[in-house]
C-alpha positions as CSV (number, residue, x, y, z in Angstrom):
1,X,18.1,130.5,-149.9
2,X,20.1,127.4,-150.5
3,X,22.2,127.9,-147.3
4,X,19.1,128.7,-145.2
5,X,17.3,125.5,-146.3
6,X,20.4,123.5,-145.4
7,X,20.5,124.8,-141.9
8,X,16.8,124.2,-141.5
9,X,17.1,120.6,-142.5
10,X,20.1,120.0,-140.1
11,X,18.1,121.6,-137.3
12,X,15.1,119.4,-137.9
13,X,17.4,116.3,-138.1
14,X,18.9,117.2,-134.7
15,X,15.5,117.7,-133.1
16,X,14.3,114.3,-134.5
17,X,17.5,112.6,-133.2
18,X,17.0,114.1,-129.7
19,X,13.3,113.0,-129.7
20,X,14.3,109.5,-130.6
21,X,16.9,109.4,-127.8
22,X,14.4,110.5,-125.2
23,X,11.8,108.0,-126.4
24,X,14.3,105.2,-126.2
25,X,15.3,106.1,-122.6
26,X,11.6,106.5,-121.5
27,X,10.4,103.2,-122.9
28,X,8.2,105.0,-125.4
29,X,5.3,105.7,-123.0
30,X,6.5,108.7,-121.1
31,X,6.8,106.8,-117.8
32,X,10.4,105.7,-118.1
33,X,11.6,107.6,-115.1
34,X,8.8,106.3,-112.8
35,X,9.3,102.6,-114.0
36,X,13.1,102.9,-113.4
37,X,12.4,104.2,-109.9
38,X,9.9,101.4,-109.2
39,X,12.4,98.8,-110.4
40,X,15.0,100.2,-108.0
41,X,12.5,100.1,-105.1
42,X,11.6,96.5,-106.0
43,X,15.3,95.4,-105.9
44,X,15.8,97.2,-102.5
45,X,12.7,95.4,-101.0
46,X,13.9,92.0,-102.4
47,X,17.3,92.6,-100.7
48,X,15.7,93.1,-97.3
49,X,12.9,90.6,-97.6
50,X,14.6,87.6,-95.8
51,X,15.1,89.8,-92.6
52,X,11.6,91.1,-92.8
53,X,10.3,87.5,-93.1
54,X,12.3,86.3,-90.1
55,X,10.8,89.1,-88.0
56,X,7.3,88.2,-89.2
57,X,7.8,84.5,-88.4
58,X,9.1,85.4,-85.0
59,X,6.0,87.4,-84.3
60,X,3.9,84.4,-85.2
61,X,5.5,82.1,-82.6
62,X,3.0,81.1,-79.9
63,X,5.5,81.4,-77.1
64,X,6.5,84.9,-78.2
65,X,10.2,84.0,-78.7
66,X,12.1,85.1,-81.8
67,X,12.8,82.8,-84.7
68,X,16.3,81.9,-83.7
69,X,15.3,81.3,-80.1
70,X,12.4,79.1,-81.1
71,X,14.7,76.5,-82.6
72,X,17.1,76.5,-79.6
73,X,14.2,76.5,-77.1
74,X,12.6,73.5,-78.8
75,X,15.8,71.5,-78.7
76,X,16.3,72.4,-75.0
77,X,12.7,71.5,-74.2
78,X,13.2,68.1,-75.8
79,X,16.5,67.6,-74.0
80,X,14.9,68.6,-70.7
81,X,12.1,66.2,-71.3
82,X,14.5,63.3,-72.1
83,X,16.6,64.2,-69.1
84,X,13.5,64.2,-66.9
85,X,12.4,60.9,-68.1
86,X,15.9,59.5,-67.7
87,X,16.1,60.8,-64.1
88,X,12.8,59.2,-63.3
89,X,14.0,55.9,-64.8
90,X,17.2,56.1,-62.9
91,X,15.4,56.9,-59.7
92,X,13.2,53.8,-60.2
93,X,16.3,51.7,-60.9
94,X,18.1,53.1,-58.0
95,X,15.1,52.5,-55.8
96,X,14.7,49.0,-57.0
97,X,18.4,48.4,-56.5
98,X,18.2,49.8,-53.0
99,X,15.4,47.5,-52.0
100,X,17.6,44.5,-53.0
101,X,20.8,46.1,-51.7
102,X,20.9,44.0,-48.5
103,X,21.1,40.9,-50.6
104,X,17.8,39.3,-49.7
105,X,14.3,40.5,-48.8
106,X,12.8,39.5,-45.4
107,X,10.7,36.9,-47.2
108,X,13.6,35.2,-48.9
109,X,16.2,35.4,-46.2
110,X,16.8,32.1,-44.5
111,X,16.0,31.6,-40.8
112,X,19.0,32.2,-38.6
113,X,20.6,28.9,-37.4
114,X,22.5,28.4,-34.2
115,X,25.8,28.8,-36.0
116,X,24.7,32.1,-37.6
117,X,24.6,34.1,-34.4
118,X,26.7,34.8,-31.3
119,X,24.6,35.2,-28.1
120,X,25.8,37.0,-25.1
121,X,24.0,38.0,-21.8
122,X,24.2,41.1,-19.6
123,X,22.6,41.8,-16.3
124,X,20.2,44.7,-16.1
125,X,21.2,47.7,-14.0
126,X,19.3,46.7,-10.9
127,X,19.9,45.2,-7.5
128,X,19.1,42.4,-6.9
129,X,19.1,41.1,-10.5
130,X,15.7,40.3,-11.8
131,X,16.3,40.7,-15.6
132,X,19.0,40.0,-18.1
133,X,19.3,41.1,-21.7
134,X,20.3,38.6,-24.5
135,X,22.0,39.9,-27.5
136,X,22.2,37.9,-30.7
137,X,24.6,39.2,-33.3
138,X,24.6,37.9,-36.9
139,X,28.1,36.5,-37.6
140,X,27.1,34.5,-40.7
141,X,28.1,37.1,-43.3
142,X,24.6,37.0,-44.9
143,X,21.2,38.2,-43.9
144,X,19.0,35.9,-41.9
145,X,15.6,36.0,-40.1
146,X,15.7,35.7,-36.3
147,X,12.3,34.1,-35.6
148,X,10.1,34.2,-32.5
149,X,12.0,34.3,-29.2
150,X,14.9,32.5,-27.5
151,X,14.2,29.0,-26.3
152,X,16.0,29.2,-23.0
153,X,17.0,26.2,-20.8
154,X,18.4,27.0,-17.4
155,X,19.7,23.5,-16.9
156,X,19.9,20.3,-18.9
157,X,17.9,20.7,-22.2
158,X,16.1,17.4,-21.7
159,X,14.8,18.3,-18.3
160,X,14.8,22.1,-18.0
161,X,11.5,23.9,-17.7
162,X,10.4,25.8,-20.9
163,X,10.6,29.5,-20.3
164,X,7.4,31.1,-21.7
165,X,7.4,34.2,-24.0
166,X,5.6,37.4,-23.2
167,X,3.1,38.1,-26.1
168,X,3.2,41.9,-25.8
169,X,6.9,42.0,-26.6
170,X,6.4,40.5,-30.1
171,X,7.5,43.0,-32.8
172,X,5.1,43.9,-35.6
173,X,7.4,42.5,-38.3
174,X,10.0,39.7,-38.5
175,X,13.5,40.6,-37.4
176,X,15.9,40.4,-40.4
177,X,19.5,40.7,-39.4
178,X,22.0,42.0,-41.9
179,X,25.6,40.7,-41.4
180,X,26.9,42.2,-38.1
181,X,23.5,43.4,-36.9
182,X,22.2,42.6,-33.4
183,X,18.8,41.8,-31.9
184,X,17.8,41.7,-28.3
185,X,15.5,39.9,-25.9
186,X,14.7,40.9,-22.4
187,X,14.5,38.0,-19.9
188,X,13.1,37.9,-16.4
189,X,15.1,35.4,-14.3
190,X,13.7,36.0,-10.8
191,X,11.6,38.2,-8.6
192,X,14.6,39.4,-6.7
193,X,15.7,38.6,-3.2
194,X,16.6,35.2,-1.8
195,X,14.2,32.4,-2.5
196,X,14.4,28.7,-1.8
197,X,13.6,28.0,-5.4
198,X,16.4,30.1,-6.8
199,X,19.3,28.3,-8.3
200,X,22.6,29.7,-9.4
201,X,23.6,29.0,-13.0
202,X,27.0,29.8,-14.6
203,X,25.8,29.0,-18.1
204,X,22.6,28.1,-19.9
205,X,21.5,27.1,-23.4
206,X,19.5,29.0,-26.1
207,X,17.8,27.4,-29.0
208,X,16.4,29.2,-32.1
209,X,13.2,28.8,-34.1
210,X,13.0,27.5,-37.7
211,X,9.9,28.2,-39.8
212,X,8.3,24.9,-38.8
213,X,9.3,24.9,-35.1
214,X,12.4,24.7,-32.9
215,X,15.6,24.6,-34.9
216,X,18.3,21.9,-34.5
217,X,21.3,22.8,-32.4
218,X,21.7,25.2,-29.5
219,X,24.0,28.0,-28.3
220,X,25.8,27.7,-25.0
221,X,25.8,31.1,-23.2
222,X,28.1,31.9,-20.4
223,X,26.5,33.7,-17.4
224,X,28.0,37.0,-16.1
225,X,30.6,36.7,-13.4
226,X,29.2,35.3,-10.2
227,X,26.4,33.4,-12.1
228,X,22.7,34.1,-12.2
229,X,20.2,33.4,-9.5
230,X,17.3,31.9,-11.5
231,X,13.7,31.0,-10.4
232,X,12.3,29.0,-13.3
233,X,8.8,29.4,-11.8
234,X,8.7,33.1,-12.6
235,X,11.2,33.2,-15.5
236,X,9.9,34.8,-18.7
237,X,11.4,35.8,-22.0
238,X,10.6,38.5,-24.5
239,X,10.7,38.1,-28.3
240,X,13.7,39.0,-30.4
241,X,13.5,42.7,-31.4
242,X,15.9,45.1,-33.2
243,X,16.0,47.2,-30.1
244,X,14.6,47.1,-26.6
245,X,11.3,49.0,-26.3
246,X,10.1,50.6,-23.0
247,X,6.8,49.1,-21.9
248,X,6.6,46.2,-24.3
249,X,9.8,44.6,-23.1
250,X,9.3,45.4,-19.4
251,X,7.7,42.5,-17.4
């Protein structure tokens, strides 16, 4: 009896000890295994949460780009916008520089003086000679305005007949000659053929215009070989133009 009781007490103590161990592992409410599993799941979700958040944020971008592309695209857009603005500004600058690149505008360039140009004459390709072409080349090294038309004297300046200009040959804008540039004027010297009023000249003079009238000084122009047969009664001159124009410069 005494031994049987002892074994019964030991068995009861073992069962109690086992029960206490199970209670401690389960948290005392019988849900220990589930809570432990939930905690593990929570830790796993926390570990992947940053990636999940990035994908969610990417989905919320209005342009449909991913999160990483959004930052790069924004910087690129800002850079493009700045570059676009810079290009426009440069274009304006360049354009402004171009308008002033010749040194002076037509309004501010001085009138060409007699020492600023070299004037030569050439017969027109016709027989007999009725027209010649004057060429005035800017040799001054700066821009200047060639005003009106050549003031031609086929003889002594004091006594020579004024050669009238043909209105239809006047260009729509003033002629501004950059250094080295030429301008032209067509001149009728006779009606052709032999006429008692024709006179042969081997040289003649050309004056220029200033803004307020004829300029001081004159250019001596040597006639082509053999001279020019000139009839002052019919002689006419065209305006200075950057190039000879059919129709307007034919008279």
